[in-house]
N, C-alpha and C positions, 0 to 999 in steps of 0.2 A: 365316631366320637373324637372331636378335635381336642388336642391337649390344651389345658389351660391351668394356670396356678390356682390353688385353692387355700383358703384360710382354715386353720384347725383351732377349734375352741379349746381354751385351757381348762384344765381340771384342778380345782382348789382343794388341797388335801390338808385336813387338820393334823397338827402335830403338837404334842405337849410342850415343845421347846419353841413353837412358832411365834409370829408377830400378829398383832391385831390391826396393823395398818400396812398395806402393800404399796403405798404411794412411794415414788411417782410412777412406777411401772404400771400400776393398776390403781389410778386415782379414785375410782369408784369403790375400791375395797378399803375403806377406812372405818374405824370404830367397829371392828368385827366382833360379833358375839363370842366367837371362839378363836384361838390362835391358829393361824394358817402357817404351816412350815414349808410346804412344797407346792409348787404350781407345775403340774405335769403339762408340758407343751405338746408332746407327741405320744401320749399314752394311747394304747390301742382302743380304749374306750372313750377317748375324747371325740366329740362330735365334729363332723365337717360343717363348716358354716356357709361355704359358697361353692359354686360350680356344680357339675353334674352329679356329684356324690353327696350333695348337701342333705343333712339329716341322718346320714349313715355315720357309724363310728369309723375311726381311722382303720381299725382292724378289718372291718367289713370292706371298706374302700380298697384297702391294700390287696385283698384277695380278689376283688371283682374287677379292678381296673385292667385295661389292656396291658399286656406284657411290655409294650414299648413305653408306657408311662413309668413303670418301675425301672426299666433299663435292661440292656441285654445280659447283664450279670445277675439279674433277678427274674429271669423268665419264669422259673418256678418260684412262686412268692415266699414260701417258707414263712417264718415269723418276721414281723417288722423289726429291723435291726438296730435302730438308734432311739434312745430315750433322752429327750432334752428336758431339763427342769430349771426352774428358779428356786433357790433355797433362801428362806427368810428366817434366820436363827435369832431368837431373842434370848436364848439360853444355850448352853452347850449341848450338842448332840451327844448321844451315847458314844463311848469309845467302842469301835467296831472294826470288823474286817469282812471282806467279801471273798468268796472262793473263786478259783479259776475255773476254766471250762472243764478240765479233766476231773476235778473233784465234783463239780456240780453234775456232770454227766453221770458219775458213778453213784452219787449219794442224794441228788436232788432232782430226780426225773419228774416227780409230781409237781415241782415248782418250775418246770421248764428245762431243767438240765443245762442251763447256761450260766457261766460265771459273770463277774462284774468288774470290768476295768473302766475307769472313769477319768475325767479331767474337770478341773474347776477354773473358771474365769471370774475374777473378783470385779464386781461392778461398782461397789462402794464399800468403804470400810471406815469405821470410827477409829480415832487414835487408840492404840493399845490392843487392837483386835489381833487374834492369832489363831493358827490352826496347829494341830499336832499331826505330823505325817512321818511315819517311819520310826524305828526304834534307835536309841543311842548305841554307840559302839559298846560291846561287852554285855549287852542284855541277853540273857538266856531264857529258855522256858522256865527254869527254876526261879530265877530272880524275878521274872515277869509274874509268876504265881505268887511269890512272897509279897510283891508290891500290890497285887490285887487284894490279897488278904489284909494288908496294912492300910488300904485306901490311899496309897501313894503312886498309883499307876501312872499318872501324868508325868511323874519324874523320870519314867523310863523312855520317854519320847523325845524326838527332835521337835522343838517348838519354833515356829516361824511367825514373825510379825508380818501382818498383811497389809497391803496397800491396794487401792483401786488400780486395776491394770495388770495385777499379778495373775499368772497362770500356773497351776500345778497339775502334773500328770500323776495319777494315783493307780498304779497297776494292781490287779487282783492280788490278794495275799498280803497287802500292805496295811497294817493297823493304822487307824487314823481317827480324828474327830475334828469337827468344825466348831469354833467358838462363836459367841454372840457378837453383835455390832457390825455385821457385814451383810451384804447381798451377793450371792454367787449364782452364776449360770453353770449348771453341771451338765456335761454331755457324756453319755455312757453307753456301753454295751447294754442292750435291752434285757435287763434282769432286775428283779427286786429282792435278790438274796442278800440279806444282811445278817451277820452273826454279832449280836451285842455281847460285849465283854464286861462293860461297867456302865451303870447308868446313874451314878451319883445319888442313889437311894430314892429316886423319884417314884411317885405313885401315879397310876393312871386314873382316869375319871371314876373308876369303881373303887379307888382306894387301895389297889393292889400294886405291888411292884411289877414293872414290865418284865417280860420273859428275857432271860439271858441264854446265851448258846455257848457257854465257855468251852465245853469239850470239842465242839466242832471248830470253834475259833482256833483252839490250840493246834488242831490238826492241819489248819491251812495257813496260819501265820508264817511268814518268811522271817526267820530270825537272823538272816545274814544282813550285816550292816551295809548300808548304802547311803550316800548323801542324797537328801532331797532338798531342792532349792526351787524357788519360783523361776519361771521363765518370764522375763520382762523385756519388751522391745519397744522403744519409743520412736524408732524410725521405720518406715515401711520396708518390707522385704520384697515387694513386687508392686506393680501398678498396671492398670489398664484403663484407657480412656482417662477419666478424671477421678478414678477411685484408687485408693491406696490399700494395699493388702498386707496384713500382719498374720503370719502363719503362727498359730498358737499351739497346736498339738496334732500329730498324725500317728496313727497306728493301724493295725489291720481292721479295727472295729469302726473307726471314725476318723475324719479329718475336720479340724475346726479352723476357720479363718475369720479374722475380724476385718471388716471392710469399713473404711471411712470414706463417705461418698461425697462427690460433687455430682457426677453423672457416671453411672457404670453401664457399659454396653457389652453384653457377652452372649455366648452360645451355650446351651446345655450340652452335656456330654451324653451321647446316646447310650452309654454303658450303665449310667446310674442316675437316679433321682437326686434332687437337692432340697435342702431345708434352709429357710431363712428366718431369723428371729431378730426383730428390731430392738436395739438397746437404748438408742437416743433418737429423738426426733421421729419423723415419719417420712414416707416417700410415696411415689406413684410407680406402679409396675406397668410397663407397656410391652406388648408382644404383638405379633402379626395380626391377631384377630381380636384384640381387646386391650383394655386397660383398667386398672382399679387402684384405690388408695389403700395405703397401709399405715396403721397407727403404731405408736410406741408399745412394745410388749407383745405384739402379734407374731404369730409363727405361721409361715406359709410353706406349702409343698409345691415344688416345681417339677413337673414331669420331665423325664429324660428326653422325650420327643418334642418338647416345647420349641426348641430351636432358638432363634434370636429373641433377646429381651433386653429391656433397659430398666434401670432403677434410677429414678430422678428424685432427689430429696426435696421436701416441701419447706425445709428450713435451712438456715445456714450450716447446721451441723446435723449429720445423720450418721449413725453407727449401727452396723448390722453384723450379726454372726452368720456365717455361711458354713453349712455342714453337709457331709456326704460320707459315704463309705468308699474309701479310696482303693484303687489298684496300687498297693503300697510299693511294689517294685517299680512300677511306672512312675509313681510320685517321687520316689527317691531319685530316679534318673532325671526327672524334670527339674528338681531342686538342684541337683549336681550340675546340670547344664547351665544354671543361672550363675554359677561361680561361687556359691557359698562354701566356706570351709567345712571340713569334716567336723571340727569342733563346734561350729555354729549349727550344723545339721543335727548333731547329736542332742542339742538342747531342745528340739521340738519334734524330732522324728524317733519313734520308739518301736522296736520289734516286738 
């Protein structure tokens, strides 16, 4: 079986806080009968649209593909490691927190036993849009509970005004919420464990309050104060061929790069597969044994054994997110070798 890229069909997930139009990423999804809040791009139950695994789910394909497609670091498949989503909030998400791996392994085995570290890249934002990430200095478990009872919990958080192009790294155990008026691409450790703390008194479709998980949330929230600020870089940090690379976030779970394309010519790394999601415009993929067209909003899987490939934009501007699971020590050495300062590296590389 010769390696070739394949497209993954998205899964549209209704959420009480979602939007009824997903244009321009999905122009066909307008005037929706119910609000869509999340579009899962690499869910294990997403269907494969092209290639030898067409018709199977991503989870099935992941287990069945030759090891050299996954990469030498994934000879034993295990669980698919990266979940990529678009977030479309028309209202505030619940105030929430995610557990880390240790807590999830001890308390959430039935849910997969994996924590949730994530990053957000803001694709668009209306004026006045904001997110809450991390607690203010001096917030304690006791003051947090008092604010929860008084319905003033937002006042305990660091609030950040949001602009298109901002990137936030949100480690597990960090309480947070996303506000309305923006579209975000979220890349995360593959887990759906969320502990809701506060939901603004909303009712679900059955007229009942959504479940809260306050006790578990209090067990995992990190009350140590640390500053959270968006990483924003307007100048590329690397380039190859006629493509410019902006490193957005790297940790042991994922590395996310934004590519602005004219023409990109690269080789895959035999140690790991790659994921591409188009944010603006479209492009053509060319590899030794074939070619195909890619439209805006699509997500593609590139096998580790693919070898040489080229991405050629079909419009003046094409923007792509490139994602993979890095060898973090090796990635750090590569970035250091490029001459970036320690301060600069700390802005987008996280242990």
